[in-house]
C-alpha positions as CSV (number, residue, x, y, z in Angstrom):
1,M,-44.6,2.2,30.2
2,Q,-47.9,3.3,28.6
3,S,-46.0,5.7,26.3
4,I,-43.6,2.9,25.2
5,I,-46.6,0.6,24.4
6,R,-48.3,3.4,22.4
7,A,-45.1,4.2,20.5
8,M,-44.6,0.5,19.6
9,T,-48.2,0.3,18.5
10,V,-47.7,3.2,16.1
11,A,-44.5,1.7,14.8
12,K,-46.2,-1.6,14.1
13,V,-49.0,0.1,12.2
14,L,-46.6,2.2,10.1
15,A,-44.5,-0.9,9.5
16,A,-47.6,-2.7,8.2
17,H,-48.1,0.2,5.7
18,A,-44.4,0.5,4.8
19,T,-45.0,-0.1,1.1
20,E,-47.6,2.8,0.9
21,K,-47.0,6.6,0.9
22,G,-47.5,6.8,4.6
23,V,-50.5,7.0,6.9
24,T,-52.5,10.1,7.9
25,I,-52.8,11.1,11.5
26,S,-56.6,10.5,11.4
27,D,-56.0,6.9,10.1
28,L,-53.3,6.3,12.7
29,S,-55.7,7.6,15.4
30,K,-58.3,5.0,14.3
31,L,-55.9,2.1,13.8
32,C,-54.2,2.7,17.1
33,E,-57.4,3.5,18.9
34,L,-56.1,6.8,20.3
35,P,-57.6,10.3,20.4
36,L,-56.3,12.7,17.8
37,S,-54.7,15.0,20.4
38,T,-52.9,12.0,22.0
39,M,-51.7,10.8,18.6
40,H,-50.4,14.3,17.7
41,R,-48.3,14.5,20.9
42,L,-47.0,11.0,20.4
43,L,-46.0,11.6,16.8
44,Q,-44.2,14.8,17.7
45,A,-42.2,12.9,20.4
46,M,-41.4,10.1,18.0
47,M,-40.3,12.5,15.3
48,K,-37.8,14.1,17.7
49,Q,-36.2,10.7,18.3
50,G,-36.1,9.9,14.5
51,M,-38.6,7.1,15.0
52,V,-41.2,8.7,12.6
53,E,-40.9,11.0,9.6
54,Q,-43.6,13.2,8.1
55,D,-44.2,13.9,4.4
56,E,-44.7,17.7,4.4
57,Q,-46.7,17.6,1.1
58,L,-48.9,14.6,1.7
59,K,-49.1,15.1,5.5
60,T,-48.6,11.4,6.1
61,Y,-46.3,9.6,8.4
62,K,-43.7,6.8,7.9
63,L,-41.2,5.0,10.0
64,G,-38.0,6.9,10.5
65,V,-34.6,5.6,9.2
66,I,-33.4,5.0,12.8
67,W,-35.3,1.7,12.7
68,L,-33.2,0.7,9.7
69,E,-30.1,1.7,11.6
70,Y,-31.0,-0.4,14.6
71,G,-32.1,-3.3,12.4
72,L,-28.8,-3.3,10.5
73,Q,-26.9,-3.3,13.8
74,V,-28.9,-6.3,15.0
75,Y,-28.5,-8.0,11.6
76,D,-24.8,-7.5,11.7
77,S,-24.6,-9.0,15.2
78,I,-26.1,-12.3,14.1
79,D,-22.8,-13.8,13.1
80,Y,-24.2,-16.9,11.4
81,I,-26.0,-14.9,8.7
82,S,-22.6,-14.1,7.1
83,K,-22.0,-17.9,6.7
84,I,-25.5,-18.6,5.4
85,R,-25.9,-15.7,2.9
86,P,-23.4,-17.0,0.3
87,E,-25.2,-20.4,0.4
88,I,-28.7,-19.0,-0.1
89,E,-27.4,-16.7,-2.9
90,Q,-26.0,-19.8,-4.6
91,L,-29.3,-21.7,-4.1
92,S,-31.3,-18.8,-5.6
93,K,-29.0,-18.9,-8.7
94,E,-29.4,-22.6,-9.0
95,V,-33.2,-22.8,-8.7
96,E,-33.9,-19.3,-10.2
97,E,-36.4,-18.5,-7.4
98,S,-36.6,-16.3,-4.3
99,V,-34.9,-17.8,-1.3
100,Y,-35.7,-16.8,2.3
101,L,-34.0,-17.2,5.7
102,S,-36.4,-17.3,8.6
103,K,-35.6,-17.1,12.3
104,P,-37.9,-18.5,15.1
105,L,-39.2,-16.0,17.7
106,G,-41.5,-17.7,20.2
107,T,-44.8,-18.5,18.5
108,E,-43.7,-16.6,15.3
109,A,-40.9,-16.6,12.8
110,I,-39.4,-13.5,11.2
111,I,-37.9,-13.3,7.7
112,V,-34.4,-12.0,8.2
113,E,-33.0,-12.4,4.7
114,R,-34.3,-12.7,1.1
115,I,-32.4,-13.4,-2.1
116,D,-34.3,-12.8,-5.4
117,S,-33.4,-14.4,-8.7
118,P,-32.8,-11.8,-11.4
119,N,-33.6,-14.4,-14.0
120,N,-37.1,-14.9,-12.9
121,P,-39.6,-12.0,-13.4
122,I,-42.4,-13.9,-11.6
123,R,-41.4,-13.8,-7.9
124,I,-43.0,-14.6,-4.5
125,Y,-42.4,-11.4,-2.6
126,D,-42.5,-11.6,1.2
127,Q,-41.0,-8.6,3.0
128,M,-37.9,-8.9,5.2
129,G,-39.1,-8.4,8.8
130,L,-42.4,-10.1,8.1
131,R,-43.6,-12.1,11.1
132,I,-45.5,-15.4,10.4
133,P,-47.2,-17.6,13.0
134,M,-45.2,-20.8,13.5
135,N,-48.0,-23.1,12.4
136,I,-48.1,-21.6,8.9
137,G,-45.7,-22.2,6.0
138,A,-43.0,-24.6,5.0
139,A,-40.2,-22.8,6.8
140,N,-42.0,-22.7,10.1
141,K,-43.1,-26.3,9.9
142,S,-39.6,-27.5,9.1
143,M,-38.3,-25.7,12.2
144,L,-41.0,-27.1,14.5
145,A,-40.4,-30.6,13.1
146,A,-36.7,-30.3,14.0
147,M,-37.3,-29.1,17.5
148,P,-37.7,-31.3,20.6
149,A,-41.3,-32.6,20.7
150,A,-42.0,-30.8,24.0
151,K,-40.9,-27.4,22.7
152,A,-42.8,-27.8,19.4
153,E,-46.0,-28.8,21.3
154,S,-45.6,-25.8,23.7
155,I,-45.4,-23.4,20.7
156,L,-48.3,-25.1,18.9
157,S,-50.6,-25.2,21.9
158,Q,-50.7,-21.4,21.8
159,L,-51.7,-21.4,18.1
160,V,-53.9,-24.4,17.2
161,S,-56.6,-26.7,18.6
162,E,-56.0,-30.2,19.9
163,D,-57.4,-31.7,16.7
164,Q,-55.1,-29.5,14.6
165,M,-52.2,-30.4,16.9
166,T,-52.7,-34.1,16.1
167,E,-52.7,-33.4,12.4
168,M,-49.6,-31.3,12.6
169,K,-47.7,-34.0,14.5
170,K,-48.4,-36.3,11.5
171,T,-47.1,-33.6,9.2
172,F,-43.9,-33.4,11.3
173,D,-43.3,-37.1,11.1
174,Q,-43.6,-36.8,7.3
175,I,-41.2,-33.8,7.3
176,K,-38.6,-35.8,9.3
177,K,-39.0,-38.8,7.0
178,Q,-38.5,-36.9,3.7
179,G,-36.1,-34.2,5.1
180,Y,-38.0,-31.2,4.0
181,A,-41.3,-29.4,4.4
182,T,-43.7,-28.1,1.8
183,S,-46.5,-25.5,1.8
184,H,-49.2,-24.8,-0.7
185,S,-51.4,-21.7,-0.7
186,E,-51.3,-21.4,3.1
187,R,-50.6,-17.7,3.3
188,T,-51.0,-16.5,-0.3
189,E,-53.2,-18.3,-2.8
190,G,-51.4,-19.7,-5.8
191,T,-48.0,-19.9,-4.1
192,S,-45.9,-22.8,-2.7
193,S,-42.7,-23.2,-0.8
194,V,-40.1,-25.8,0.0
195,A,-38.0,-25.5,3.2
196,V,-35.4,-27.2,5.4
197,S,-34.4,-26.3,9.0
198,I,-31.0,-25.2,10.1
199,K,-29.3,-26.1,13.4
200,D,-26.3,-24.6,15.0
201,S,-23.3,-26.5,16.4
202,F,-25.2,-27.2,19.6
203,G,-28.1,-28.8,17.8
204,Q,-30.4,-25.9,18.4
205,V,-32.8,-24.9,15.6
206,I,-31.8,-21.4,14.6
207,G,-33.7,-21.0,11.4
208,A,-34.9,-22.3,8.1
209,I,-34.2,-21.7,4.4
210,S,-37.2,-21.8,2.0
211,I,-37.7,-21.5,-1.7
212,G,-40.9,-19.6,-2.8
213,V,-42.5,-20.5,-6.1
214,V,-45.7,-19.8,-8.1
215,S,-47.8,-22.9,-7.8
216,F,-48.6,-23.3,-11.5
217,N,-44.9,-23.8,-12.2
218,L,-44.5,-26.5,-9.6
219,T,-44.6,-30.0,-11.2
220,D,-43.7,-33.1,-9.3
221,E,-40.3,-33.1,-11.0
222,R,-39.7,-29.4,-10.1
223,L,-40.7,-30.0,-6.5
224,E,-38.2,-32.9,-6.3
225,F,-35.5,-30.7,-7.8
226,L,-36.2,-27.9,-5.4
227,A,-36.3,-30.2,-2.4
228,K,-33.0,-31.8,-3.4
229,K,-31.3,-28.4,-3.7
230,A,-32.7,-27.1,-0.4
231,I,-31.5,-30.2,1.4
232,E,-28.0,-29.9,-0.1
233,T,-27.8,-26.3,0.9
234,G,-29.0,-27.0,4.4
235,N,-26.4,-29.7,4.8
236,R,-23.6,-27.3,3.7
237,I,-24.8,-24.6,6.0
238,S,-24.9,-27.1,8.9
239,Q,-21.3,-28.2,8.2
240,K,-20.2,-24.6,8.1
241,L,-21.8,-23.8,11.4
242,V,-20.4,-26.9,13.1
243,S,-16.9,-26.3,11.8
244,S,-16.9,-22.7,13.0
245,H,-16.9,-23.9,16.6
């Protein structure tokens, strides 16, 4: 059990540095709080399983492609994504912004799909696989607002104080009233997002689609347009998911 925990800790650290040229064993040792000798043995074992790769020249370590293989298999098993992807591709074309699909996972949500607009050189770039606490961001708030109150409160109670909980309940009421959620500079300064939740044929919240924009481009008229398009797309997706059962 300890080895599994240590291996997953290494994987999480490497995933957090995925956009870099790798991580040295000394840095991994510090970040994972493990002795160098233990880290060396662990990395050797993970390399044999394809979980980690080493750059022979730089002597740094990265995640192995086996994680991609497993991820694609899981991705392919989520059948509703194939129904949602064409809709968010169309939405990205219409609004000329990056569009995301998020999936709730307990107290967090994970970005499982991203469509970028080739017509917009200024993009909000959040990595696929990124986990975000459920109390942060338009996508997550739209999902919480659409959940049964008891479930939403159970999730929030692990993330925020009682005073914050009261404020967020007011936010949820507003989201329900207007049909969409917004977020401004919550995770990244100077960025905003507009989102709507998605439910399956059983009425369960399975995700949210969100549009990421640079805040200086977001006028009231633009926000209204993005919200309208997001709602329309969300409605089409819901109809697809219902009709498939």
